[in-house]
C-alpha beads as a LAMMPS data file, in Angstrom:
LAMMPS data file: protein, C-alpha beads

150 atoms
149 bonds

1 atom types
1 bond types

-500.0 500.0 xlo xhi
-500.0 500.0 ylo yhi
-500.0 500.0 zlo zhi

Masses

1 110.0

Atoms # bond

1 1 1 69.310 417.949 -274.078
2 1 1 72.422 415.787 -273.664
3 1 1 71.961 414.419 -277.182
4 1 1 71.685 417.921 -278.616
5 1 1 74.805 419.060 -276.790
6 1 1 76.641 415.947 -277.963
7 1 1 75.612 416.573 -281.599
8 1 1 76.678 420.218 -281.427
9 1 1 80.060 419.276 -279.969
10 1 1 80.558 416.600 -282.626
11 1 1 79.672 419.034 -285.405
12 1 1 81.971 421.868 -284.272
13 1 1 85.040 420.663 -286.176
14 1 1 82.984 420.464 -289.356
15 1 1 81.279 423.813 -288.843
16 1 1 84.579 425.582 -288.332
17 1 1 86.154 424.079 -291.462
18 1 1 86.655 426.664 -294.182
19 1 1 88.441 426.662 -297.517
20 1 1 91.734 428.346 -296.690
21 1 1 93.858 427.603 -299.728
22 1 1 93.245 429.441 -302.987
23 1 1 91.288 427.644 -305.660
24 1 1 90.068 428.174 -309.217
25 1 1 86.413 429.154 -309.461
26 1 1 84.133 428.677 -312.432
27 1 1 84.253 432.445 -312.963
28 1 1 88.073 432.260 -313.019
29 1 1 87.933 429.404 -315.535
30 1 1 85.539 431.352 -317.750
31 1 1 87.800 434.442 -317.623
32 1 1 90.860 432.343 -318.534
33 1 1 88.932 430.655 -321.349
34 1 1 87.750 434.017 -322.691
35 1 1 91.315 435.366 -322.766
36 1 1 92.583 432.254 -324.545
37 1 1 89.712 432.311 -327.015
38 1 1 90.293 436.008 -327.763
39 1 1 93.942 435.288 -328.617
40 1 1 92.982 432.297 -330.752
41 1 1 90.390 434.324 -332.662
42 1 1 92.808 437.223 -333.128
43 1 1 95.253 434.808 -334.773
44 1 1 92.580 432.982 -336.773
45 1 1 93.156 429.704 -334.913
46 1 1 90.361 427.384 -333.787
47 1 1 91.206 425.272 -330.745
48 1 1 89.920 423.357 -327.773
49 1 1 90.440 425.064 -324.404
50 1 1 90.395 422.889 -321.266
51 1 1 90.591 424.267 -317.736
52 1 1 91.246 421.860 -314.836
53 1 1 91.247 422.342 -311.065
54 1 1 94.234 421.522 -308.857
55 1 1 93.210 417.861 -308.708
56 1 1 93.134 417.487 -312.492
57 1 1 89.345 417.589 -312.767
58 1 1 87.627 419.417 -315.602
59 1 1 86.097 422.798 -314.743
60 1 1 85.402 423.980 -318.272
61 1 1 85.915 422.902 -321.852
62 1 1 85.361 424.950 -324.994
63 1 1 85.639 423.559 -328.495
64 1 1 85.717 426.263 -331.127
65 1 1 84.031 425.622 -334.463
66 1 1 85.740 423.261 -336.856
67 1 1 88.265 421.762 -334.428
68 1 1 88.927 418.034 -334.792
69 1 1 87.390 415.973 -331.985
70 1 1 90.752 414.430 -331.115
71 1 1 91.825 417.806 -329.739
72 1 1 89.285 417.474 -326.924
73 1 1 91.254 414.690 -325.262
74 1 1 94.620 416.188 -326.180
75 1 1 93.789 419.554 -324.552
76 1 1 92.692 417.786 -321.379
77 1 1 95.823 415.611 -321.368
78 1 1 98.084 418.663 -321.736
79 1 1 96.273 420.402 -318.879
80 1 1 96.472 417.265 -316.719
81 1 1 100.208 417.004 -317.331
82 1 1 100.673 420.660 -316.348
83 1 1 98.713 420.366 -313.108
84 1 1 100.136 416.982 -312.072
85 1 1 103.749 418.028 -312.591
86 1 1 103.338 421.768 -311.824
87 1 1 105.121 422.752 -315.012
88 1 1 104.494 423.473 -318.648
89 1 1 104.023 420.510 -320.946
90 1 1 106.695 422.190 -323.099
91 1 1 109.266 421.133 -320.483
92 1 1 108.538 417.519 -321.402
93 1 1 108.546 418.307 -325.126
94 1 1 112.013 419.853 -324.780
95 1 1 113.254 416.978 -322.609
96 1 1 112.123 414.420 -325.192
97 1 1 114.427 416.069 -327.735
98 1 1 117.506 415.314 -325.619
99 1 1 119.484 412.102 -325.473
100 1 1 117.545 409.648 -323.369
101 1 1 114.524 411.910 -323.487
102 1 1 112.283 409.127 -324.714
103 1 1 112.075 408.011 -321.072
104 1 1 109.704 410.950 -320.533
105 1 1 107.095 409.022 -322.498
106 1 1 107.050 406.401 -319.730
107 1 1 105.947 408.872 -317.036
108 1 1 102.238 408.513 -316.241
109 1 1 100.259 411.602 -317.322
110 1 1 103.321 413.386 -318.752
111 1 1 102.529 414.874 -322.155
112 1 1 105.502 415.955 -324.222
113 1 1 103.661 418.475 -326.387
114 1 1 103.479 422.230 -325.760
115 1 1 100.107 423.728 -324.874
116 1 1 99.607 422.848 -321.205
117 1 1 100.359 425.356 -318.448
118 1 1 99.849 425.273 -314.693
119 1 1 97.924 428.128 -313.094
120 1 1 99.199 429.510 -309.789
121 1 1 97.702 431.914 -307.251
122 1 1 99.849 433.219 -304.401
123 1 1 102.467 430.592 -305.279
124 1 1 99.992 427.710 -304.961
125 1 1 98.826 425.662 -307.925
126 1 1 95.096 426.142 -308.434
127 1 1 94.637 424.468 -311.804
128 1 1 95.820 424.357 -315.376
129 1 1 94.976 425.132 -318.967
130 1 1 95.384 422.879 -321.965
131 1 1 95.080 423.962 -325.592
132 1 1 94.953 421.787 -328.699
133 1 1 94.028 422.378 -332.307
134 1 1 96.916 424.105 -334.060
135 1 1 100.694 423.595 -333.849
136 1 1 102.122 422.953 -330.400
137 1 1 103.899 426.343 -330.422
138 1 1 100.630 428.089 -331.329
139 1 1 98.811 426.100 -328.634
140 1 1 101.413 427.373 -326.168
141 1 1 100.877 430.993 -327.230
142 1 1 97.135 430.650 -326.631
143 1 1 97.645 428.929 -323.259
144 1 1 99.930 431.761 -322.158
145 1 1 97.301 434.330 -323.149
146 1 1 94.745 432.429 -321.100
147 1 1 96.939 432.357 -318.005
148 1 1 97.628 436.082 -318.378
149 1 1 93.857 436.593 -318.378
150 1 1 93.680 435.152 -314.880

Bonds

1 1 1 2
2 1 2 3
3 1 3 4
4 1 4 5
5 1 5 6
6 1 6 7
7 1 7 8
8 1 8 9
9 1 9 10
10 1 10 11
11 1 11 12
12 1 12 13
13 1 13 14
14 1 14 15
15 1 15 16
16 1 16 17
17 1 17 18
18 1 18 19
19 1 19 20
20 1 20 21
21 1 21 22
22 1 22 23
23 1 23 24
24 1 24 25
25 1 25 26
26 1 26 27
27 1 27 28
28 1 28 29
29 1 29 30
30 1 30 31
31 1 31 32
32 1 32 33
33 1 33 34
34 1 34 35
35 1 35 36
36 1 36 37
37 1 37 38
38 1 38 39
39 1 39 40
40 1 40 41
41 1 41 42
42 1 42 43
43 1 43 44
44 1 44 45
45 1 45 46
46 1 46 47
47 1 47 48
48 1 48 49
49 1 49 50
50 1 50 51
51 1 51 52
52 1 52 53
53 1 53 54
54 1 54 55
55 1 55 56
56 1 56 57
57 1 57 58
58 1 58 59
59 1 59 60
60 1 60 61
61 1 61 62
62 1 62 63
63 1 63 64
64 1 64 65
65 1 65 66
66 1 66 67
67 1 67 68
68 1 68 69
69 1 69 70
70 1 70 71
71 1 71 72
72 1 72 73
73 1 73 74
74 1 74 75
75 1 75 76
76 1 76 77
77 1 77 78
78 1 78 79
79 1 79 80
80 1 80 81
81 1 81 82
82 1 82 83
83 1 83 84
84 1 84 85
85 1 85 86
86 1 86 87
87 1 87 88
88 1 88 89
89 1 89 90
90 1 90 91
91 1 91 92
92 1 92 93
93 1 93 94
94 1 94 95
95 1 95 96
96 1 96 97
97 1 97 98
98 1 98 99
99 1 99 100
100 1 100 101
101 1 101 102
102 1 102 103
103 1 103 104
104 1 104 105
105 1 105 106
106 1 106 107
107 1 107 108
108 1 108 109
109 1 109 110
110 1 110 111
111 1 111 112
112 1 112 113
113 1 113 114
114 1 114 115
115 1 115 116
116 1 116 117
117 1 117 118
118 1 118 119
119 1 119 120
120 1 120 121
121 1 121 122
122 1 122 123
123 1 123 124
124 1 124 125
125 1 125 126
126 1 126 127
127 1 127 128
128 1 128 129
129 1 129 130
130 1 130 131
131 1 131 132
132 1 132 133
133 1 133 134
134 1 134 135
135 1 135 136
136 1 136 137
137 1 137 138
138 1 138 139
139 1 139 140
140 1 140 141
141 1 141 142
142 1 142 143
143 1 143 144
144 1 144 145
145 1 145 146
146 1 146 147
147 1 147 148
148 1 148 149
149 1 149 150
């Protein structure tokens, strides 16, 4: 009986633990992907859509028909940059165009190409989206449509 009581008391902190911060679910990622894909299709653009969680881990990846395989890694890199730095990858693209902006290229995981956006819920970062396959400005338009779909 003492062992059982001891085990119950030891387990209480773990049993009472609950996810209290917002997070991105698979259903959320699929909804964001669908919104981004709808915008891409409406414009006639084929892209790769990567959705990451708040730790930079892949939740979903969609490669539309005909997209070059290099865009798979680029979309993920844009999304990783957005989640790691909590800002659009376009911020780095713009900064690289300024004097001394080449220093941005030395930052680990910073991608200076538009198409990566952080995703927030209740002011807390829950993940990111990265798009690659067309021009960086077009990638950014699709990423924005995806975030709006959240």
